[in-house]
C-alpha positions, -999 to +999 in steps of 0.1 A: +000+000+000+029+023+007+049+043-018+025+068-034+033+106-032+002+125-025+016+160-021+030+188-043+066+183-052+073+220-047+068+218-009+098+222+013+118+190+016+126+184+053+155+160+061+148+130+084+173+144+110+147+171+117+128+145+136+139+140+173+156+107+177+167+103+141+205+108+138+227+105+107+230+067+109+193+060+112+186+086+084+211+068+061+194+034+068+160+049+060+174+065+028+187+031+016+151+019+020+138+047-002+128+070+027+149+101+021+128+129+037+101+136+062+075+136+034+088+102+023+082+089+058+046+102+058+041+085+024+054+051+038+020+037+045+013+005+065+010-027+045-016-041+068-032-037+103-035-059+134-067-054+153-063-060+190-101-061+194-102-094+175-078-114+197-083-152+195-075-174+225-053-204+218-080-229+225-102-214+198-076-214+170-087-232+138-061-247+114-058-230+081-072-196+092-055-163+101-055-153+137-041-128+162-031-141+196-017-124+227+003-144+252+034-148+273+066-162+259+079-194+274+113-211+266+129-197+235+151-225+219+173-228+189+170-263+175+187-283+147+163-305+127+168-340+114+184-328+082+206-302+098+182-273+092+182-248+121+151-233+135+140-211+164+111-223+185+092-203+211+061-212+231+034-186+235+009-192+263-024-177+273-049-189+299-064-215+275-033-232+261+000-228+242+009-220+206+042-229+190+060-201+171+086-213+145+112-194+125+136-208+099+151-175+087+166-146+107+170-169+137+198-150+154+181-116+150+147-128+162+162-147+191+178-115+203+143-098+203+126-125+224+130-136+260+109-155+285+082-135+301+077-111+271+041-105+263+036-107+225+008-100+201+014-124+171-005-127+138-002-154+112-017-185+095-025-213+120-010-246+113-006-278+133+024-300+142+020-331+163-016-319+172+000-287+186-012-254+171+017-237+153+025-204+134+055-203+111+072-168+107+043-149+124+043-111+126+047-100+162+046-070+184+057-066+220+029-057+244+039-039+276+012-056+297-016-080+291-044-054+291-024-027+272-046-004+252-026+011+223-029+048+212-043+034+179-075+024+197-067-013+193-058-011+155-020-015+151-004-005+117+022-029+105+050-015+083+074-033+060+110-031+070+143-046+058+167-066+079+190-035+081+161-013+093+153-039+120+189-040+132+188-002+135+157-004+157+134+006+127+113-025+125+075-021+123+073-010+159+102+014+156+088+030+124+055+035+141+073+055+169+093+075+144+062+084+124+043+094+155+073+116+165+073+132+130+036+140+133+042+155+167+073+175+157+062+188+123+025+191+128+020+185+091-006+202+070-006+187+035-014+206+004-047+195-010-050+179-044-088+180-046-111+211-046-133+220-016-163+213-039-152+177-045-143+170-009-176+183+003-198+167-024-183+132-019-179+134+019-141+130+018-116+136+046-091+164+041-057+151+031-042+159+066-070+140+083-066+111+059-028+108+066-035+107+104-063+081+100-042+058+079-011+059+101-028+061+135-065+050+132-085+057+163-112+034+150-120+010+122-144+036+108-117+063+107-093+039+090-118+031+063-126+068+057-088+075+054-083+047+030-114+057+010-099+092+006-067+079-009-085+053-031-110+079-043-083+104-052-063+078-070-092+066-091-104+101-098-071+111-114-070+078-133-105+085-148-095+122-153-065+110-173-087+087-195-113+115-200-087+140-211-072+115-234-105+107-250-111+144-256-076+145-272-084+116-295-117+129-306-102+163-313-077+147-338-093+156-371-083+132-399-085+132-436-091+094-434-128+098-429-154+076-446-179+097-465-201+069-477-206+031-479-202+018-515-199-012-537-177-033-515-198-027-483-231-035-501-217-065-519-203-080-486-237-077-469-255-093-499-230-122-499-237-134-464-254-168-463-267-162-427-282-134-406-258-115-384-266-113-347-280-080-333-248-076-313-227-078-345-250-053-362-247-029-333-209-031-334-208-024-371-230+007-366-207+019-339-176+014-360-192+031-390-201+061-368-164+064-358-151+062-394-176+088-406-170+112-377-140+129-391-120+120-360-096+091-355-112+058-343-097+042-312-121+013-305-119-021-288-141-048-302-144-075-275-164-107-276-162-143-266-146-170-288-168-177-318-189-146-315-181-133-350-156-105-345-138-112-378-169-105-398-175-072-380-139-063-388-145-072-424-173-047-427-150-020-413-124-029-439-149-029-467-160+006-457-124+018-455-116+005-490-149+020-503-134+053-493-100+049-509-081+036-479-060+005-473-064-018-443-040-039-423-051-069-402-025-079-377-024-111-355+002-122-329+012-155-345+018-166-381-006-195-379-034-172-366-025-146-392-027-171-420-061-184-407-074-148-408-059-145-443-079-175-455-111-161-440-104-127-456-099-144-490-132-161-485-150-128-479-129-103-499-120-124-529-155-125-545-158-088-539-127-081-560-106-069-531-069-078-534-057-093-502-021-102-495-003-120-467+029-107-450+047-130-426+082-135-413+091-166-432+075-162-467+094-164-500+114-133-509+095-128-542+061-130-525+072-105-499+086-080-525+054-083-545+033-076-514+055-046-504+052-032-539+014-036-540+011-019-506+032+010-517+014+016-550-021+009-536-029-021-557-032-043-525-063-033-506-058-055-475-027-069-459-029-097-433+001-105-413+020-107-380+041-079-364+061-081-397+036-055-409+051-030-384+086-033-399+102-001-413+104-015-448+066-018-450+052+013-467+015+020-476+000+042-502-028+052-478-032+031-447-066+041-432-075+013-409-054-011-387-072-041-371-052-058-343-065-092-333-057-106-298-045-071-289-035-082-254-007-104-269+010-074-286+034-054-265+024-019-258+054-005-277+045-027-307+011-011-307+027+024-304+048+016-335+016+010-355+000+041-341+029+062-354+030+045-388+018+064-419-004+092-407-020+078-376-046+054-390-080+044-375-074+016-350-097-013-342-085-036-314-100-070-311-099-096-283-115-129-278-104-128-242-132-107-228-122-080-204-143-080-172-171-055-171-158-044-138-123-038-153-133-021-186-140+012-169-107+012-151-084-001-178-102+010-210-115+044-199-098+061-229-112+036-255-146+033-271-157-002-266-180-024-286-191-057-270-204-087-289-222-107-262-242-130-284-231-162-302-244-172-336-276-193-336-273-231-334-242-232-312-243-257-283-224-251-251-192-271-248-193-298-221-162-292-199-149-319-175-118-321-154-100-354-153-070-367-133-040-383-150-051-417-136-083-416-156-068-403-188-074-436-206-111-430-203-107-397-222-088-415-250-115-441-254-141-414-257-120-395-282-118-427-303-155-431-303-160-395-315-135-400-343-153-433-353-184-411-357-166-390-382-156-362-359-121-346-353-102-338-321-072-319-306-048-329-279-027-299-266+004-299-245+018-270-225+048-251-238+064-226-214+094-205-220+114-217-189+115-253-201+106-250-238+130-277-250+119-302-224+082-295-230+086-298-267+104-331-263+076-343-240+049-333-266+068-350-294+074-382-273+037-382-264+028-379-301+049-410-309+033-429-280-002-419-292+006-428-328+022-462-321+005-475-290-025-456-275-043-446-307-027-465-335-057-465-359-062-427-357-048-405-385-029-377-366-006-348-372+018-329-349+021-291-349+044-269-328+062-236-329+095-250-342+080-261-375+084-237-405+054-217-416+050-240-446+052-271-425+026-258-400+002-248-428+006-281-445-004-299-413-033-275-407-044-279-443-047-316-439-066-313-407-090-287-421-097-309-452-104-340-430-073-360-440-063-360-403-086-370-375-065-357-346-042-327-343-016-330-315+003-299-307+014-271-284-005-238-278+001-227-314-035-238-319-047-217-290-065-192-312-078-188-348-081-225-357-117-229-370-127-265-379-164-270-374-161-308-375-137-308-344-157-318-313-132-329-287-104-308-271-081-326-246-057-303-227-028-322-211-013-308-178-042-284-177-030-271-143-001-254-161-023-232-183-037-198-175-075-194-174-075-172-206-055-199-225-079-227-213-109-207-225-093-200-258-084-237-263-120-247-254-131-222-281-115-243-308-144-268-305-181-262-305-179-242-337-203-265-357-237-280-351-224-311-332-221-314-294-185-307-283-164-316-253-134-302-235-114-325-212-089-308-188-064-335-178-044-325-147-019-337-123-017-324-088-036-291-088-040-268-058-042-231-051-047-209-082-046-240-105-075-256-087-095-223-089-089-221-126-099-257-134-130-254-112-140-221-129-137-238-163-161-265-153-186-241-139-185-212-164-187-209-201-191-171-202-158-155-211-166-123-192-171-141-160-140-162-165-120-130-172-131-115-138-119-147-121-087-145-140-081-109-131-087-116-094-060-143-096-033-126-118-039-089-112-048-064-138-015-053-153+002-020-152-023+007-163+005+032-169+033+011-184+044-020-203+034-048-180+001-063-190-006-086-161+004-089-125-002-073-092+017-041-100-012-021-116+004+013-112-023+019-085-010+020-049-042+021-029-070+008-050-080-022-070-103-017-100-122-049-093-124-047-055-130-010-054-154-009-084-181+012-066-154+038-056-142+039-092-178+046-104-181+075-080-147+089-090-155+084-127-188+104-124-168+133-108-140+132-134-164+132-164-185+159-149-154+181-143-141+175-179-175+183-193-175+217-174-139+225-179-121+204-206-089+223-203-089+225-165-084+262-170-108+276-144-090+290-113-109+267-090-094+237-108-058+250-106-047+226-079-062+197-098-045+207-131-011+212-113-013+178-095-024+160-127+005+175-147+030+165-120+017+130-112-002+116-142+005+135-174+038+117-181+024+083-172-005+088-196+017+085-227+018+046-227-017+043-211-032+060-242-021+032-266-048+009-255 
């Protein structure tokens, strides 16, 4: 939680030695930990809190839960285990029983802090050893006497500290004393970063009150109000950044506007052998509105696997070409790009649109012909991988760029496209739906179209988890489906850390399947080490029905569309992410037949167990993406990381604090509607704080 600067950088910087009790040595120790001034100390927020009002007696402890216990220390002993591993063991007793405390690291340091008779408050996960309750590496605080009431009203802030800080007497307890002394000595009054109008309207604490409430909460209510103020402020500025960026995008006038729909658009609609879903039609109307607006489009098209996003993109492309523009369709892998190329040929070929493919491994003459056609305008549509972004690729008039599976492109790659040939309209697509609760926090600067309907006649895929021990039952079922004329996939994991080992395992398993387990099945092997020509040759045989079973790695994760395939078997499913599992399942169920997905797993616990259970229970990609985000984190909203717990937000979480974000968003949009340039005097502090803290970070955030 700590680490965010909430004040104006122009304020006077006071050295740590201005605090009574902080000499040069302690100041240097704090500086090495990133705390270089009094303000840095105020900004070093607690990482969690212990609540003395929820003390649990030893007799009431439950294994597996978190608990706080207060007791007296008995016999502190250093022990050497059976395998030579040292440990420190202390017994903590209250009137109902004893709790064993165990440390395997920092033994000498901790032993020096404990002695018999000390009264400790400890917090940690309750385990059990030899039917004795136990905590390993608990957090602990010394309590002066059993009934001690802390100045924090029973709520004790816990601060992170390094070993060096602890040796200098600046552990959590020491830091708390130093911060209290700083508040006493400096009597800080923090410069506000919100207007009085916002503070009053949304019932927020002042910044000074919020700092005190978070560092020294007199009650749970005060702590929650302090945290609310910091969360609300952070999410307000995030939404303000998105709102200002959206204004900037929409103010970018472009000559790449679409004045009318013409021959290609009308012919495409007339050629469809089916009726589009209402969600597809709505998305097409929204894209047409963007292209005709005279401003640059920056839209995300999101929808579940099989929802028909490619057709919607084809309508955007047809409209662009009708108005004298070229279009680029970019996918993250060559096999997916080629799959899209084949689909584009099916739609665009009969319309007379010249479509070319641009990959990393094609023949030199084909590549040169494509480059020439793009430069002179004779090629209307190019489909390819990131090779389209290379410096040598020149367009006569690139008006529309469609990026599929946009989350798999690096932020800087997307920026390269944005900067290419006159800032074209951009349509981002993803078949990994972004949670509804996340869209507002991550995509506030994008216009979003959602396809939340599947084409008629699709049956839900039956998903089942299966242990390794019962894998033979899956193979027997797979044989039966193939005997009925269906086709199937078996997918093995391939992770960067052990790519060679995993690839060998996949190849060995293929040989075992071919020679022993499924000898009568026509099967092919596909993986990333094959050349483009080899991969396409295998895929072509599978698409044409000459192969019954496709065995491979995750190169078949997206884009493979074979309606006759009805069984997906994922080996070592516990090693796949939730988005990958959902994508793999989406390779079946694309035709009229009932389809099945078997997730074969070894030992699965923790996050893996949550993922597999979610796959069995949910088929909605939006719900799965919410679960995935809660497991993996949302990615860095201001930088290049696209997943993980470091979101660039210090206090808030765009899923957990969704209601706060809604409130902050309303305030930010209302402010920008009234004063788009933040030029009114009453908004001066907001403009100044935004320019200091957020404007620089918004450059990458604006790429989508």
